[in-house]
Rosetta silent file (secondary structure, phi, psi, omega in degrees, C-alpha in Angstrom):
SEQUENCE: MYLRRAEMKDLPQIESIIQDGKTHLAAQNIDQWQGGYPNTSVLVNDIQNGHTVVLVEGYEVLGTAAVIPAPDESYEEIDGEWLTHDDTYVAIHRVAVSANHRGQGLSGKLFAAIFKEIEDNSSIKGIRIDTHPDNKGMQHVIKKAGFSETGTVEVLADADTAVHDYAYEKLTKTGSLVKTH
SCORE:     score description
SCORE:     0.000 S_00000001
   1 L     0.000  130.200 -177.785   55.821  -92.914    1.106 S_00000001
   2 E  -148.939  161.151 -175.693   54.099  -95.513    3.239 S_00000001
   3 E  -105.469  135.062  173.380   50.990  -96.118    5.328 S_00000001
   4 E  -146.143  165.302  174.912   51.231  -96.984    9.115 S_00000001
   5 E   -68.664  138.181  179.564   49.128  -96.995   12.200 S_00000001
   6 L   -74.313  153.150  175.993   49.210  -93.582   14.028 S_00000001
   7 L  -120.148  162.937 -179.321   50.839  -93.233   17.294 S_00000001
   8 H   -57.994  -32.901 -179.516   50.154  -90.553   19.971 S_00000001
   9 H   -61.367  -20.511  178.914   53.327  -88.762   18.915 S_00000001
  10 H   -82.316  -12.420 -176.466   51.588  -88.097   15.555 S_00000001
  11 H   -49.445  -51.865  178.260   48.642  -86.235   17.176 S_00000001
  12 H   -51.883  -43.474  174.119   50.017  -82.710   16.649 S_00000001
  13 H   -66.309  -40.291  178.383   50.472  -83.345   12.931 S_00000001
  14 H   -66.630  -40.038  173.951   47.140  -85.025   12.590 S_00000001
  15 H   -60.394  -40.246  177.028   45.417  -82.085   14.345 S_00000001
  16 H   -64.588  -41.377  178.502   47.143  -79.671   12.022 S_00000001
  17 H   -65.518  -38.770  177.909   46.050  -81.673    8.961 S_00000001
  18 H   -66.999  -42.732  174.114   42.486  -81.787   10.268 S_00000001
  19 H   -59.909  -43.123  171.618   42.576  -78.026   10.861 S_00000001
  20 H   -48.444  -50.139  179.653   43.892  -77.637    7.316 S_00000001
  21 H   -60.380  -44.496 -178.404   40.833  -79.551    6.175 S_00000001
  22 H   -63.638  -45.364 -178.174   38.408  -77.456    8.241 S_00000001
  23 H   -64.675  -43.598 -178.448   40.007  -74.197    6.864 S_00000001
  24 H   -61.446  -41.780  177.729   39.870  -75.560    3.276 S_00000001
  25 H   -68.479  -39.996  177.524   36.152  -76.502    3.616 S_00000001
  26 H   -61.771  -39.846  178.719   35.302  -73.179    5.161 S_00000001
  27 H   -64.798  -18.120  179.250   37.002  -71.321    2.272 S_00000001
  28 L  -103.530   10.029 -179.109   34.667  -73.175   -0.160 S_00000001
  29 L    58.626   33.790  172.257   31.658  -72.338    2.023 S_00000001
  30 L   -96.136  130.423 -175.033   31.091  -76.080    2.811 S_00000001
  31 L   -82.213   10.347  177.660   29.564  -76.518    6.235 S_00000001
  32 L   -75.990  139.194 -177.805   31.346  -79.810    6.904 S_00000001
  33 L    57.724   26.994 -175.842   33.614  -79.938    9.993 S_00000001
  34 L   -96.226   -7.733  173.526   32.740  -76.342   10.866 S_00000001
  35 L   -91.120 -144.278 -179.117   31.485  -77.083   14.406 S_00000001
  36 L   -87.127    3.793 -174.698   33.632  -78.715   16.989 S_00000001
  37 L  -106.445  144.040  -11.268   34.016  -81.982   15.081 S_00000001
  38 L   -76.357  143.421 -178.960   36.457  -83.646   14.645 S_00000001
  39 L  -113.527  176.662 -176.770   38.026  -82.586   17.933 S_00000001
  40 H   -55.971  -37.090 -179.385   41.062  -83.724   19.876 S_00000001
  41 H   -61.751  -43.239 -178.029   39.001  -86.227   21.886 S_00000001
  42 H   -67.135  -41.919 -179.730   37.743  -87.982   18.779 S_00000001
  43 H   -65.318  -41.752  179.592   41.255  -88.065   17.252 S_00000001
  44 H   -65.479  -41.671 -179.396   42.852  -89.360   20.490 S_00000001
  45 H   -64.536  -43.304  178.374   40.149  -92.092   20.721 S_00000001
  46 H   -55.938  -49.262  177.343   40.797  -93.082   17.118 S_00000001
  47 H   -60.699  -46.731 -173.162   44.572  -93.421   17.802 S_00000001
  48 H   -69.808  -29.309  175.665   44.180  -95.262   21.037 S_00000001
  49 L   -81.911   -2.598  179.262   41.730  -97.718   19.387 S_00000001
  50 L    72.956   24.474  179.838   44.203  -98.332   16.552 S_00000001
  51 L   -89.514  -24.777 -174.012   41.833  -96.882   13.956 S_00000001
  52 E   -86.617  129.688  173.838   43.916  -94.033   12.649 S_00000001
  53 E  -112.938  150.121  178.586   46.321  -94.591    9.758 S_00000001
  54 E  -130.650  140.399  171.670   48.767  -91.993    8.473 S_00000001
  55 E   -86.649  119.489 -171.743   50.468  -91.583    5.098 S_00000001
  56 E  -126.739  143.226  170.641   54.137  -90.697    5.900 S_00000001
  57 E  -134.765  125.109 -173.734   57.185  -89.587    3.961 S_00000001
  58 L    59.975 -121.788  175.479   60.294  -89.239    6.091 S_00000001
  59 L  -107.807   13.174 -176.642   59.090  -87.821    9.400 S_00000001
  60 E  -101.817  128.900  170.584   56.163  -85.900    7.898 S_00000001
  61 E   -79.849  121.285 -179.931   52.525  -87.054    8.144 S_00000001
  62 E   -94.022  -31.593 -173.960   51.073  -86.222    4.688 S_00000001
  63 E  -155.083  161.933 -177.378   47.600  -87.615    5.223 S_00000001
  64 E  -148.657  152.696  175.195   45.350  -89.268    7.784 S_00000001
  65 E  -156.799  152.973  167.702   42.166  -91.343    7.982 S_00000001
  66 E  -101.962  128.831  178.901   40.269  -93.435   10.552 S_00000001
  67 E  -114.422  107.000 -170.813   39.618  -96.962    9.307 S_00000001
  68 E  -109.824  123.992  173.775   36.922  -98.404   11.654 S_00000001
  69 E   -63.133  145.194  177.455   35.810 -101.952   11.769 S_00000001
  70 L   -64.755  160.579   -4.156   32.046 -102.718   11.501 S_00000001
  71 L   -78.406  140.521  178.725   29.541 -102.270   12.882 S_00000001
  72 L  -106.864  112.718 -173.055   29.554  -98.526   12.365 S_00000001
  73 H   -59.883  -29.126  178.253   26.502  -96.927   13.978 S_00000001
  74 H   -69.913   -7.680 -176.712   26.393  -94.048   11.476 S_00000001
  75 H  -117.155   16.543  177.109   25.866  -96.641    8.741 S_00000001
  76 L   -70.237  -34.392  176.821   23.060  -98.670   10.426 S_00000001
  77 L  -115.143  134.917  175.641   20.374  -96.809    8.479 S_00000001
  78 L  -142.425  136.264  173.088   20.690  -95.807    4.925 S_00000001
  79 E   -84.113   87.648 -172.223   18.260  -94.168    2.471 S_00000001
  80 E   143.973 -147.411  178.782   19.362  -96.569   -0.291 S_00000001
  81 L  -150.891  130.904  175.426   21.175  -99.883   -0.054 S_00000001
  82 L   -68.931  157.867  176.050   24.667 -100.997    0.924 S_00000001
  83 L   -83.516  -26.958  173.284   26.434 -103.424   -1.352 S_00000001
  84 L  -103.372  152.201 -178.019   27.261 -105.625    1.648 S_00000001
  85 L  -129.257   28.409  173.846   24.653 -106.777    4.020 S_00000001
  86 L  -148.212 -170.214 -173.535   26.554 -107.942    7.109 S_00000001
  87 L   -91.965   34.601  179.183   29.361 -106.718    9.318 S_00000001
  88 L  -103.653   49.582  176.284   32.218 -107.703    6.977 S_00000001
  89 E  -132.952  168.219  166.642   33.041 -104.087    6.043 S_00000001
  90 E  -123.202  156.327  178.293   35.191 -101.279    7.349 S_00000001
  91 E  -113.562  144.499  176.592   34.261  -97.613    7.382 S_00000001
  92 E  -112.689  122.892  176.453   36.633  -94.795    6.452 S_00000001
  93 E  -130.011  164.968  172.374   36.124  -91.484    8.264 S_00000001
  94 E    52.239   52.213  179.266   38.010  -88.263    8.862 S_00000001
  95 E   -81.213  129.775 -179.692   40.045  -88.311    5.674 S_00000001
  96 E  -156.246  147.324  176.656   42.402  -85.379    5.341 S_00000001
  97 E  -129.954  157.074 -176.939   45.680  -84.462    3.654 S_00000001
  98 L   -62.574  135.449  174.640   48.229  -81.723    4.429 S_00000001
  99 H   -61.815  -24.238 -178.486   47.619  -78.336    2.909 S_00000001
 100 H   -70.740  -15.807 -175.496   51.401  -78.173    2.186 S_00000001
 101 H  -125.974   15.759 -176.656   50.902  -81.023   -0.339 S_00000001
 102 L   -62.255  144.924  178.245   47.369  -80.397   -1.708 S_00000001
 103 L    89.691    1.745 -179.017   47.030  -81.020   -5.424 S_00000001
 104 L  -110.024   20.703  176.361   49.543  -83.810   -5.520 S_00000001
 105 L    71.791   21.019 -178.913   47.055  -86.694   -5.560 S_00000001
 106 H   -64.297  -32.214  176.559   47.658  -87.611   -1.904 S_00000001
 107 H   -60.536  -43.217  177.710   44.060  -88.556   -1.261 S_00000001
 108 H   -63.309  -39.324  177.449   44.215  -91.090   -3.985 S_00000001
 109 H   -66.020  -38.997  177.313   47.549  -92.418   -2.611 S_00000001
 110 H   -62.459  -55.206  178.597   46.070  -92.553    0.890 S_00000001
 111 H   -53.453  -45.630 -178.241   43.085  -94.561   -0.394 S_00000001
 112 H   -60.860  -38.581 -178.979   45.255  -96.913   -2.452 S_00000001
 113 H   -72.355  -36.275  176.542   47.436  -97.643    0.568 S_00000001
 114 H   -64.622  -45.596  179.373   44.358  -98.268    2.766 S_00000001
 115 H   -57.936  -40.192  179.132   42.822 -100.589    0.106 S_00000001
 116 H   -61.961  -43.890  176.394   46.042 -102.572   -0.055 S_00000001
 117 H   -62.100  -44.415  177.489   46.019 -103.104    3.703 S_00000001
 118 H   -59.367  -48.502 -177.667   42.337 -104.076    3.580 S_00000001
 119 H   -58.458  -28.588  175.696   42.846 -106.429    0.745 S_00000001
 120 L   -69.059  -14.384  179.029   45.390 -108.242    2.902 S_00000001
 121 L  -105.172  103.876 -169.058   42.531 -109.031    5.371 S_00000001
 122 L   -73.517  -16.978 -179.587   40.530 -111.548    3.279 S_00000001
 123 L   -80.347  -14.019 -179.607   37.422 -111.387    5.584 S_00000001
 124 L   -88.199  128.446 -173.118   36.489 -107.853    4.680 S_00000001
 125 L   -99.120  -29.128 -172.356   34.039 -107.604    1.851 S_00000001
 126 E  -143.521  161.529  178.285   33.263 -103.864    1.594 S_00000001
 127 E  -132.223  124.169 -177.591   34.585 -100.418    2.396 S_00000001
 128 E  -114.986  149.906  179.477   32.114  -97.723    3.256 S_00000001
 129 E  -155.173  158.804  175.165   32.524  -93.907    3.350 S_00000001
 130 E  -141.173  165.806  171.880   30.310  -90.848    3.299 S_00000001
 131 E  -156.159  159.788 -178.802   30.759  -87.144    2.681 S_00000001
 132 L   -57.063  134.713 -177.904   28.911  -83.899    2.818 S_00000001
 133 L   -56.147  -26.601  179.670   26.594  -83.159   -0.230 S_00000001
 134 L   -86.995  -10.049 -174.449   28.505  -79.858   -0.861 S_00000001
 135 L   -87.372   75.192 -175.952   31.918  -81.427   -0.699 S_00000001
 136 H   -62.857  -30.389  179.795   32.429  -81.969   -4.464 S_00000001
 137 H   -65.956  -47.639  176.576   36.142  -82.458   -4.112 S_00000001
 138 H   -64.312  -35.858  177.482   35.829  -85.417   -1.794 S_00000001
 139 H   -62.766  -43.236  177.733   32.988  -86.826   -3.894 S_00000001
 140 H   -60.064  -44.825 -178.986   35.365  -86.782   -6.878 S_00000001
 141 H   -59.659  -48.372 -176.465   38.122  -88.417   -4.924 S_00000001
 142 H   -62.362  -41.818 -176.684   35.789  -91.146   -3.562 S_00000001
 143 H   -69.426  -41.178 -178.847   34.295  -91.891   -7.040 S_00000001
 144 H   -62.481  -28.970 -179.863   37.799  -91.920   -8.644 S_00000001
 145 L   -77.494   -5.479  176.421   38.839  -94.458   -5.970 S_00000001
 146 L    96.925   15.981  175.047   36.205  -96.811   -7.295 S_00000001
 147 L   -79.844  148.115  175.232   33.369  -96.368   -4.829 S_00000001
 148 E  -106.869  147.279  176.677   29.747  -96.713   -5.881 S_00000001
 149 E   -73.011  134.461 -178.115   26.960  -94.376   -4.662 S_00000001
 150 E  -126.620   -5.565  175.798   24.611  -96.248   -2.396 S_00000001
 151 E   140.014 -146.655 -177.954   22.327  -93.562   -0.989 S_00000001
 152 E  -131.800  149.621  177.555   22.377  -91.152    1.907 S_00000001
 153 E  -125.652  149.277  176.003   23.069  -91.531    5.636 S_00000001
 154 E   -91.176  121.882  175.324   22.149  -89.164    8.416 S_00000001
 155 E  -122.697  159.570 -179.311   25.047  -87.885   10.442 S_00000001
 156 E   -90.217  116.307  174.309   25.185  -85.349   13.232 S_00000001
 157 L   -75.569  -30.087  169.465   26.998  -82.194   12.205 S_00000001
 158 L  -157.135 -169.273 -172.905   26.755  -81.046   15.812 S_00000001
 159 L   -62.453  -27.651 -175.352   24.560  -81.719   18.760 S_00000001
 160 L  -109.315  -11.187 -169.859   21.498  -79.993   17.110 S_00000001
 161 L  -126.231  127.870  175.402   22.015  -80.479   13.338 S_00000001
 162 E  -104.509  147.017  175.910   21.766  -83.566   11.245 S_00000001
 163 E  -124.423  144.444  177.154   23.094  -83.737    7.617 S_00000001
 164 E   -97.231   95.602  177.385   22.174  -86.302    4.977 S_00000001
 165 E   -75.322  149.641  169.724   25.658  -87.221    3.677 S_00000001
 166 E   -71.584  138.394 -179.849   26.186  -89.088    0.402 S_00000001
 167 E  -112.464  147.127 -177.667   27.097  -92.725    1.183 S_00000001
 168 E  -139.106  155.578  173.074   29.406  -94.832   -0.927 S_00000001
 169 E  -146.580  144.236 -179.805   30.677  -98.430   -0.808 S_00000001
 170 E  -125.559  129.434  177.925   33.465 -100.281   -2.598 S_00000001
 171 E   -81.599  142.535  170.884   33.631 -104.037   -2.745 S_00000001
 172 L   -83.623 -178.785  179.175   36.986 -105.722   -2.003 S_00000001
 173 H   -65.838  -35.222  176.058   38.238 -108.633   -4.041 S_00000001
 174 H   -63.169  -44.315 -176.656   36.637 -110.923   -1.389 S_00000001
 175 H   -69.581  -29.070 -179.918   33.383 -109.069   -1.572 S_00000001
 176 H   -78.480  -12.064  178.118   33.251 -109.113   -5.391 S_00000001
 177 H   -95.497   -9.429 -175.549   33.611 -112.950   -5.296 S_00000001
 178 L  -115.536  134.412  176.610   30.720 -113.391   -2.911 S_00000001
 179 L   -67.040  125.228 -172.203   27.017 -112.965   -3.605 S_00000001
 180 L   -98.666    1.778  179.472   25.932 -110.260   -1.230 S_00000001
 181 L  -110.924    0.000    0.000   22.168 -110.671   -1.438 S_00000001
């Protein structure tokens, strides 16, 4: 099992995994990802910009996430306080794992692989992420991965609806060695 940058040939598997996530959230009556987001255009853009990573075993994509360098406009304003106070962070969005392998700790393995890649880039001080207030499963995964709650951020659920997602940040080894205030 290894992490690599996604390629366009991975798009069908990534879309299937995202759809698995949408279905799983809907089954729990969680309103996250229930509009048109994330859609094919967003996923293609992520891949073309080199932001999408995939956790792979053999030829199968087991999980996916977008790792986006700062600045991230969705994190410009927070009701709370980030641990880092400059643009030396990355944001993780659109985390999903295959329904065929749910319950096997893949989210944790995906995060661990992303963290290892980030740790190899010594200039990154923090890793930011957010999730819907009702998504208790992802909140558990995020906290278990070592993130700290930092407040809430407003994100658009669709063109007309904003949601106040829970925001989290984790310092990297570089970030934990540097005074951030």
